C-alpha positions as CSV (number, residue, x, y, z in Angstrom):
1,M,0.0,0.0,0.0
2,K,1.1,3.5,-0.8
3,I,-0.2,6.7,0.8
4,T,-0.3,9.9,-1.2
5,L,-1.1,13.3,0.2
6,L,-2.4,15.3,-2.8
7,V,-2.6,19.1,-2.2
8,V,-3.6,22.1,-4.3
9,G,-1.0,24.9,-4.3
10,K,2.6,25.2,-3.2
11,T,3.5,25.6,0.5
12,T,5.1,29.0,0.7
13,D,6.1,29.3,4.3
14,Q,9.6,27.8,4.5
15,R,9.1,26.9,8.2
16,L,6.1,24.7,7.3
17,V,8.0,23.3,4.3
18,S,10.8,22.2,6.7
19,L,8.4,20.6,9.1
20,I,6.5,18.9,6.4
21,E,9.7,17.5,4.9
22,D,10.8,16.3,8.4
23,Y,7.6,14.3,8.8
24,R,7.6,13.1,5.2
25,Q,11.0,11.6,5.8
26,R,9.9,10.0,9.1
27,L,6.8,8.6,7.5
28,T,8.7,6.9,4.7
29,H,10.3,4.6,7.2
30,Y,6.9,3.0,7.7
31,V,5.1,3.1,4.4
32,P,5.6,4.3,0.9
33,F,4.5,7.9,0.9
34,D,4.3,10.6,-1.7
35,L,3.4,14.3,-1.4
36,V,1.9,15.5,-4.7
37,V,1.4,19.2,-5.3
38,I,-1.0,20.5,-7.9
39,P,0.3,24.0,-8.9
40,D,-1.7,27.0,-8.1
41,L,-4.0,28.2,-10.9
42,K,-2.8,31.2,-12.9
43,N,-4.9,34.2,-13.9
44,T,-7.8,33.4,-11.7
45,K,-9.0,37.0,-11.2
46,G,-11.7,36.6,-13.9
47,L,-12.9,33.2,-12.7
48,S,-15.7,32.6,-10.3
49,E,-15.3,30.4,-7.2
50,S,-17.2,27.6,-9.0
51,Q,-14.9,27.8,-12.1
52,I,-11.8,27.7,-9.8
53,K,-13.2,24.6,-8.0
54,T,-14.0,22.9,-11.3
55,T,-10.5,23.6,-12.7
56,E,-8.8,22.5,-9.5
57,G,-11.1,19.5,-9.4
58,N,-10.2,18.4,-12.9
59,E,-6.5,18.5,-11.9
60,I,-7.2,16.5,-8.7
61,L,-9.2,13.8,-10.7
62,R,-6.3,13.6,-13.2
63,C,-3.9,12.8,-10.4
64,L,-6.0,10.0,-9.0
65,T,-5.4,6.4,-10.1
66,P,-8.6,4.5,-10.7
67,S,-7.9,1.9,-7.9
68,A,-6.8,4.4,-5.2
69,E,-9.1,5.1,-2.3
70,A,-9.6,8.9,-2.4
71,V,-10.4,10.5,1.0
72,L,-11.0,14.2,1.2
73,L,-9.8,16.4,4.1
74,D,-13.1,18.3,4.5
75,E,-14.7,20.3,7.3
76,H,-17.8,18.1,7.0
77,G,-15.8,14.8,7.3
78,R,-15.6,12.3,10.1
79,E,-13.5,13.3,13.1
80,F,-11.2,10.9,14.8
81,R,-9.1,10.8,17.9
82,S,-5.5,9.8,17.0
83,V,-5.9,6.2,18.1
84,E,-9.2,5.9,16.1
85,F,-7.5,7.3,13.1
86,A,-4.7,4.8,13.4
87,E,-7.3,2.0,13.5
88,W,-9.0,3.4,10.5
89,L,-5.7,3.6,8.6
90,Q,-4.8,0.0,9.6
91,K,-8.1,-1.2,8.0
92,R,-7.2,0.7,4.8
93,M,-3.7,-0.7,4.8
94,S,-5.1,-4.2,5.2
95,S,-7.1,-3.8,2.1
96,G,-4.0,-3.4,0.0
97,R,-5.4,-0.4,-1.9
98,D,-3.4,2.7,-2.3
99,L,-4.8,5.6,-0.2
100,T,-4.8,9.2,-1.4
101,L,-5.7,11.9,1.1
102,I,-6.7,15.2,-0.7
103,I,-6.4,18.8,0.5
104,G,-8.3,21.1,-1.8
105,G,-7.8,24.7,-2.6
106,P,-9.2,27.6,-0.6
107,Y,-12.8,27.2,-2.0
108,G,-13.0,23.5,-1.4
109,F,-13.8,20.7,-3.8
110,S,-15.9,20.5,-7.0
111,S,-18.9,18.3,-7.1
112,E,-17.0,15.9,-9.4
113,V,-14.3,15.4,-6.7
114,Y,-17.0,14.8,-4.0
115,Q,-18.6,12.2,-6.3
116,R,-15.2,10.4,-6.8
117,A,-14.3,10.5,-3.1
118,N,-14.5,7.3,-1.0
119,G,-14.8,9.3,2.2
120,K,-14.2,12.5,4.1
121,I,-12.1,13.2,7.2
122,S,-12.1,16.4,9.3
123,L,-9.0,17.2,11.3
124,S,-10.9,19.6,13.5
125,Q,-14.0,21.7,13.8
126,M,-11.7,24.7,13.7
127,T,-10.5,26.3,10.5
128,F,-6.8,26.2,9.7
129,S,-4.9,27.5,6.7
130,H,-4.5,25.0,3.9
131,Q,-0.7,25.1,4.3
132,M,-1.0,24.3,8.0
133,V,-3.4,21.4,7.3
134,R,-0.7,19.8,5.2
135,L,1.6,19.6,8.3
136,F,-1.2,18.4,10.6
137,A,-2.2,15.7,8.1
138,I,1.3,14.3,7.6
139,E,2.0,14.5,11.3
140,Q,-1.2,12.5,12.0
141,L,-0.2,9.9,9.5
142,Y,3.2,9.6,11.2
143,R,1.5,9.4,14.6
144,A,-0.8,6.7,13.4
145,M,2.1,4.6,12.3
146,T,3.8,4.9,15.6
147,I,0.6,4.0,17.4
148,L,0.2,0.9,15.2
149,R,3.8,-0.1,16.0
150,N,3.4,0.6,19.7
151,E,6.2,3.2,19.6
152,P,6.6,5.9,22.2
153,Y,5.7,9.0,20.1
154,H,2.0,9.0,21.1
155,H,1.0,9.3,24.7
156,E,-2.6,8.7,26.0
C-alpha cells in the first residue's frame, strides 16, 4: 500500500516546508509515501469560485489512479481521535489499496471530486490555513504509524 497526500497549491512558508519534509522523511520509514502538489492556478481574477473549484477538481481527478481510495480532508468529514485514526488507517492498509488523502484549494472541492471520493475526514471543527493542514495531516499519518507499531511517540 502507498499513501499519497495530494494538495492544491505550493506551501510558501519555509518553516512549514521544513516541518512537512521532516515528517515526510519519518513517515517513509513505515510506508511508501508521496506528497503531490498541484500547482496554483494562474490568472484566476476573472474566474468565479465555481470555475476555480472545477478547474482544480479536474486536476485532482487527473492525479488519482482508478484503484486508489480517495479521501478528502473536508470540514464536514468524520472526526477521529488519533488512536481511532490509526485503527481506520490500519483497515485501509489491510485492504492493500493505495490511499490518497486530498487537501483542496481555498474554495474546497468540486462536485465531481466529491462524487469520486470514497470518504471524508475532518482534522478539527476549527479552521486552519491550507498550508498548516498539510503539516497536521502528515504528522497524524506519522503518529498513526507509531501508534500501530506501539512506539513511544504518542501518549494517551
